[in-house]
Backbone as CSV, one residue per row, in Angstrom:
resi,resn,N_x,N_y,N_z,CA_x,CA_y,CA_z,C_x,C_y,C_z
1,UNK,19.771,-70.763,1.851,18.365,-70.278,2.242,18.072,-69.093,1.420
2,UNK,16.730,-69.043,1.080,16.207,-67.896,0.279,15.732,-66.740,1.123
3,UNK,16.131,-65.592,0.799,15.665,-64.435,1.580,14.320,-64.164,1.242
4,UNK,13.507,-63.857,2.301,12.049,-63.502,1.994,11.923,-62.039,1.601
5,UNK,11.065,-61.638,0.689,10.824,-60.278,0.388,10.220,-59.528,1.501
6,UNK,10.642,-58.492,1.854,10.139,-57.596,2.972,8.637,-57.200,2.622
7,UNK,7.897,-57.203,3.547,6.438,-56.886,3.459,6.215,-55.487,4.325
8,UNK,4.987,-55.008,4.070,4.547,-53.962,4.853,4.538,-54.160,6.317
9,UNK,4.170,-55.386,6.580,4.127,-55.843,8.054,5.593,-55.861,8.710
10,UNK,6.526,-56.259,7.811,7.906,-56.119,8.248,8.384,-54.775,8.659
11,UNK,7.999,-53.814,7.742,8.410,-52.398,7.965,7.740,-51.858,9.126
12,UNK,6.393,-52.191,9.288,5.653,-51.760,10.477,6.267,-52.132,11.757
13,UNK,6.689,-53.485,11.855,7.252,-54.008,13.003,8.560,-53.263,13.332
14,UNK,9.304,-52.949,12.375,10.666,-52.305,12.570,10.528,-50.819,12.966
15,UNK,9.392,-50.178,12.324,9.183,-48.820,12.622,8.340,-48.620,13.848
16,UNK,7.795,-49.691,14.383,6.824,-49.629,15.517,5.662,-48.831,15.302
17,UNK,5.047,-49.135,14.103,3.715,-48.465,13.726,2.921,-49.655,13.079
18,UNK,1.734,-49.204,12.749,0.833,-50.173,12.224,1.011,-50.302,10.568
19,UNK,0.616,-51.474,10.133,0.744,-51.547,8.651,0.030,-50.428,7.840
20,UNK,-1.178,-49.905,8.429,-1.819,-48.957,7.817,-0.922,-47.695,7.828
21,UNK,-0.236,-47.282,8.755,0.643,-46.111,8.766,1.692,-46.387,7.675
22,UNK,2.300,-47.577,7.456,3.245,-47.839,6.495,2.670,-47.606,5.120
23,UNK,1.530,-48.101,4.929,0.802,-47.840,3.508,0.593,-46.430,3.279
24,UNK,0.250,-45.730,4.404,-0.100,-44.235,4.187,1.339,-43.574,3.767
25,UNK,2.300,-43.949,4.487,3.642,-43.377,4.165,4.111,-43.717,2.707
26,UNK,3.928,-44.917,2.385,4.428,-45.367,1.118,3.613,-44.802,-0.086
27,UNK,2.355,-44.556,0.196,1.453,-43.892,-0.802,1.335,-42.321,-0.630
28,UNK,2.150,-41.778,0.133,2.180,-40.397,0.315,0.835,-39.875,0.641
29,UNK,0.187,-40.458,1.658,-1.242,-39.987,2.100,-0.975,-39.095,3.323
30,UNK,-1.896,-38.259,3.551,-1.958,-37.379,4.761,-2.105,-38.185,6.006
31,UNK,-2.166,-37.418,7.188,-2.508,-37.983,8.369,-1.378,-38.959,8.965
32,UNK,-0.229,-38.575,8.589,1.051,-39.263,9.182,2.062,-38.126,9.360
33,UNK,2.695,-38.171,10.457,3.652,-37.133,10.680,4.941,-37.252,9.825
34,UNK,5.507,-36.054,9.471,6.718,-36.043,8.667,7.806,-36.915,9.187
35,UNK,7.972,-36.886,10.391,9.052,-37.746,11.136,8.759,-39.215,10.912
36,UNK,7.446,-39.648,11.170,7.138,-41.055,11.067,7.321,-41.494,9.504
37,UNK,6.818,-40.630,8.684,6.937,-40.990,7.274,8.400,-41.152,6.839
38,UNK,9.242,-40.162,7.297,10.634,-40.300,6.899,11.207,-41.657,7.575
39,UNK,10.963,-42.000,8.701,11.514,-43.235,9.397,11.009,-44.440,8.616
40,UNK,9.695,-44.469,8.164,9.214,-45.584,7.502,9.936,-45.608,6.028
41,UNK,10.017,-44.643,5.362,10.657,-44.620,4.035,12.107,-45.052,4.148
42,UNK,12.726,-44.654,5.206,14.266,-45.054,5.330,14.258,-46.534,5.568
43,UNK,13.381,-47.070,6.356,13.363,-48.491,6.660,13.029,-49.235,5.329
44,UNK,11.994,-48.819,4.602,11.623,-49.407,3.361,12.864,-49.387,2.424
45,UNK,13.552,-48.333,2.379,14.691,-48.262,1.394,15.780,-49.216,1.836
46,UNK,16.065,-49.206,3.195,17.162,-50.038,3.684,16.794,-51.607,3.513
47,UNK,15.510,-51.852,3.538,15.040,-53.285,3.287,14.914,-53.600,1.683
48,UNK,15.027,-52.524,0.921,14.802,-52.739,-0.543,13.416,-53.164,-0.828
49,UNK,12.527,-52.620,-0.118,11.146,-52.955,-0.239,10.596,-52.618,-1.701
50,UNK,9.891,-53.553,-2.262,9.210,-53.277,-3.414,7.758,-53.747,-3.304
51,UNK,6.774,-52.807,-3.706,5.383,-53.093,-3.615,5.043,-54.387,-4.427
52,UNK,4.008,-55.129,-3.933,3.532,-56.224,-4.580,2.371,-55.646,-5.447
53,UNK,2.626,-55.586,-6.818,1.764,-54.938,-7.721,0.389,-55.728,-7.941
54,UNK,0.516,-57.083,-7.791,-0.561,-57.934,-7.960,-1.607,-57.661,-6.743
55,UNK,-1.047,-57.619,-5.567,-1.853,-57.378,-4.358,-2.395,-55.832,-4.513
56,UNK,-1.597,-54.975,-4.930,-2.061,-53.498,-5.176,-3.210,-53.454,-6.139
57,UNK,-3.086,-54.194,-7.271,-4.059,-54.081,-8.242,-5.427,-54.734,-7.825
58,UNK,-5.300,-55.759,-6.922,-6.570,-56.352,-6.490,-7.291,-55.317,-5.538
59,UNK,-6.548,-54.598,-4.715,-7.136,-53.598,-3.874,-7.717,-52.446,-4.660
60,UNK,-6.886,-51.944,-5.501,-7.333,-50.699,-6.257,-8.178,-51.006,-7.582
61,UNK,-8.334,-52.340,-7.918,-9.110,-52.739,-8.985,-8.593,-52.113,-10.285
62,UNK,-7.166,-51.851,-10.425,-6.573,-51.321,-11.553,-5.148,-51.957,-11.573
63,UNK,-4.665,-52.362,-12.786,-3.447,-53.097,-12.905,-2.341,-52.056,-13.558
64,UNK,-2.768,-50.880,-14.073,-1.901,-49.941,-14.817,-1.163,-50.778,-15.888
65,UNK,-1.809,-51.556,-16.396,-1.200,-52.440,-17.563,-2.251,-52.485,-18.617
66,UNK,-1.717,-52.331,-19.948,-2.551,-52.465,-21.180,-1.924,-53.660,-22.017
67,UNK,-2.779,-54.313,-22.664,-2.465,-55.185,-23.612,-2.482,-54.624,-25.013
68,UNK,-1.508,-54.992,-25.844,-1.544,-54.612,-27.211,-1.404,-55.850,-28.148
69,UNK,-2.401,-56.109,-28.934,-2.361,-57.259,-29.779,-2.306,-56.798,-31.280
70,UNK,-1.204,-57.351,-31.815,-1.010,-57.069,-33.329,-0.907,-58.347,-34.160
71,UNK,-1.128,-58.308,-35.426,-1.115,-59.464,-36.237,0.333,-60.021,-36.413
72,UNK,1.227,-59.152,-36.643,2.703,-59.595,-36.844,3.709,-58.511,-36.540
73,UNK,4.610,-58.946,-35.865,5.771,-57.894,-35.560,6.680,-57.736,-36.788
74,UNK,6.483,-58.524,-37.705,7.383,-58.435,-38.960,6.967,-57.388,-39.892
75,UNK,5.726,-56.822,-39.703,5.227,-55.730,-40.506,5.988,-54.424,-39.782
76,UNK,6.788,-53.676,-40.539,7.504,-52.539,-40.077,6.641,-51.467,-39.414
77,UNK,5.369,-51.377,-39.754,4.433,-50.406,-39.231,4.224,-50.668,-37.745
78,UNK,4.079,-52.004,-37.319,3.588,-52.322,-36.029,4.567,-52.005,-34.896
79,UNK,5.962,-52.272,-35.122,6.822,-51.810,-33.975,6.895,-50.400,-33.768
80,UNK,6.712,-49.697,-34.794,6.651,-48.228,-34.716,5.555,-47.774,-33.787
81,UNK,4.366,-48.399,-34.201,3.101,-48.103,-33.553,3.137,-48.507,-32.059
82,UNK,3.721,-49.758,-31.872,3.881,-50.227,-30.420,4.715,-49.312,-29.610
83,UNK,5.827,-48.836,-30.319,6.635,-47.888,-29.501,5.979,-46.554,-29.161
84,UNK,5.110,-46.128,-29.952,4.335,-44.967,-29.694,3.337,-45.101,-28.523
85,UNK,2.665,-46.389,-28.575,1.769,-46.715,-27.476,2.574,-46.817,-26.146
86,UNK,3.754,-47.525,-26.181,4.512,-47.691,-24.980,4.924,-46.406,-24.440
87,UNK,5.446,-45.515,-25.275,5.950,-44.216,-24.786,4.753,-43.460,-24.048
88,UNK,3.563,-43.498,-24.583,2.416,-42.684,-24.045,2.008,-43.361,-22.753
89,UNK,1.976,-44.754,-22.802,1.596,-45.541,-21.650,2.530,-45.295,-20.467
90,UNK,3.722,-45.199,-20.768,4.789,-44.988,-19.641,4.600,-43.629,-18.996
91,UNK,4.251,-42.687,-20.000,4.158,-41.273,-19.551,2.905,-41.089,-18.666
92,UNK,1.889,-42.031,-18.795,0.691,-42.016,-18.101,0.703,-42.979,-16.863
93,UNK,1.977,-43.722,-16.690,2.091,-44.569,-15.632,1.441,-46.040,-15.847
94,UNK,1.544,-46.350,-17.038,1.172,-47.753,-17.424,2.218,-48.568,-18.046
95,UNK,2.154,-49.861,-17.992,3.057,-50.808,-18.620,2.211,-51.430,-19.831
96,UNK,2.882,-51.987,-20.758,2.195,-52.735,-21.808,2.608,-54.137,-21.914
97,UNK,1.842,-54.945,-22.335,2.206,-56.365,-22.703,1.858,-56.434,-24.195
98,UNK,2.841,-56.700,-25.030,2.712,-56.834,-26.456,2.642,-58.360,-26.902
99,UNK,1.575,-58.492,-27.755,1.292,-59.860,-28.220,1.153,-59.843,-29.695
100,UNK,1.816,-60.744,-30.421,1.913,-60.770,-31.833,1.113,-62.215,-32.207
101,UNK,0.142,-62.094,-32.990,-0.726,-63.320,-33.257,-0.219,-64.093,-34.405
102,UNK,0.624,-63.569,-35.401,1.013,-64.126,-36.489,-0.204,-64.647,-37.374
103,UNK,-1.268,-63.841,-37.344,-2.485,-64.157,-38.120,-3.192,-65.387,-37.694
104,UNK,-2.887,-65.847,-36.503,-3.570,-67.101,-36.036,-4.644,-66.723,-35.014
105,UNK,-5.960,-67.028,-35.486,-7.105,-66.754,-34.762,-7.163,-67.409,-33.317
106,UNK,-6.747,-68.679,-33.220,-6.685,-69.251,-31.900,-5.641,-68.610,-31.015
107,UNK,-4.444,-68.182,-31.526,-3.581,-67.471,-30.672,-4.136,-66.136,-30.296
108,UNK,-4.853,-65.451,-31.144,-5.506,-64.301,-30.760,-6.391,-64.452,-29.492
109,UNK,-7.265,-65.499,-29.620,-8.129,-65.808,-28.527,-7.322,-66.084,-27.311
110,UNK,-6.282,-66.836,-27.437,-5.390,-67.171,-26.289,-4.961,-65.887,-25.597
111,UNK,-4.390,-64.942,-26.360,-3.856,-63.696,-25.920,-5.012,-62.872,-25.238
112,UNK,-6.103,-62.785,-25.793,-7.241,-62.059,-25.144,-7.582,-62.715,-23.711
113,UNK,-7.715,-63.988,-23.724,-7.930,-64.624,-22.506,-6.829,-64.511,-21.371
114,UNK,-5.553,-64.547,-21.960,-4.484,-64.332,-20.976,-4.464,-62.955,-20.436
115,UNK,-4.554,-61.892,-21.367,-4.638,-60.526,-20.883,-5.724,-60.247,-19.982
116,UNK,-6.919,-60.762,-20.297,-7.992,-60.598,-19.333,-7.791,-61.338,-17.926
117,UNK,-7.120,-62.472,-17.906,-6.873,-63.131,-16.617,-5.828,-62.332,-15.836
118,UNK,-4.946,-61.636,-16.487,-3.949,-60.784,-15.841,-4.554,-59.476,-15.349
119,UNK,-5.787,-59.179,-15.723,-6.525,-58.058,-15.246,-6.064,-56.764,-15.797
120,UNK,-5.684,-56.739,-17.086,-5.166,-55.506,-17.716,-6.366,-54.478,-17.765
121,UNK,-5.949,-53.282,-17.809,-7.036,-52.142,-17.736,-7.641,-51.977,-19.018
122,UNK,-6.942,-52.444,-20.118,-7.553,-52.341,-21.497,-6.704,-53.053,-22.558
123,UNK,-7.310,-53.426,-23.617,-6.573,-54.078,-24.780,-6.756,-53.279,-25.952
124,UNK,-5.658,-52.929,-26.634,-5.600,-52.250,-27.915,-5.423,-53.371,-29.047
125,UNK,-6.244,-53.358,-30.036,-6.236,-54.266,-31.081,-5.708,-53.661,-32.402
126,UNK,-4.729,-54.223,-33.036,-4.347,-53.870,-34.496,-4.241,-55.056,-35.205
127,UNK,-5.339,-55.523,-35.745,-5.509,-56.804,-36.389,-5.897,-56.562,-37.853
128,UNK,-5.149,-57.338,-38.722,-5.550,-57.288,-40.224,-5.673,-58.736,-40.560
129,UNK,-6.827,-59.047,-41.193,-7.036,-60.457,-41.540,-6.249,-60.733,-42.935
130,UNK,-5.692,-61.860,-43.081,-5.058,-62.287,-44.257,-3.648,-61.791,-44.132
131,UNK,-2.866,-62.113,-45.188,-1.497,-61.718,-45.131,-1.309,-60.741,-46.258
């Protein structure tokens, strides 16, 4: 049998509070007593609760993800550049999705469509035509 991932509703039921109270505790919002917050956070930890980032990004209209499109990972300049972008993105609370097009225009279009469908907050292009 597969174990179901715990949800905010599961935590709310165990803590005997509303899902809204759980959300406020998990997001460190005011208007919830310290005792209730502590109980909710303990239950969430015990259940190994992990937020559903897809659902969260739909509500917040932000994915905290950036796409980076480069022409080729084989050029020694690009991995260094991607590392710098990743370091800064992580510092600001973002993740990155790195895409290498290998100079293929159709693949570039595919990656743009894929990144847009994933709701990335932005796309950084480093493209050079030709080899």
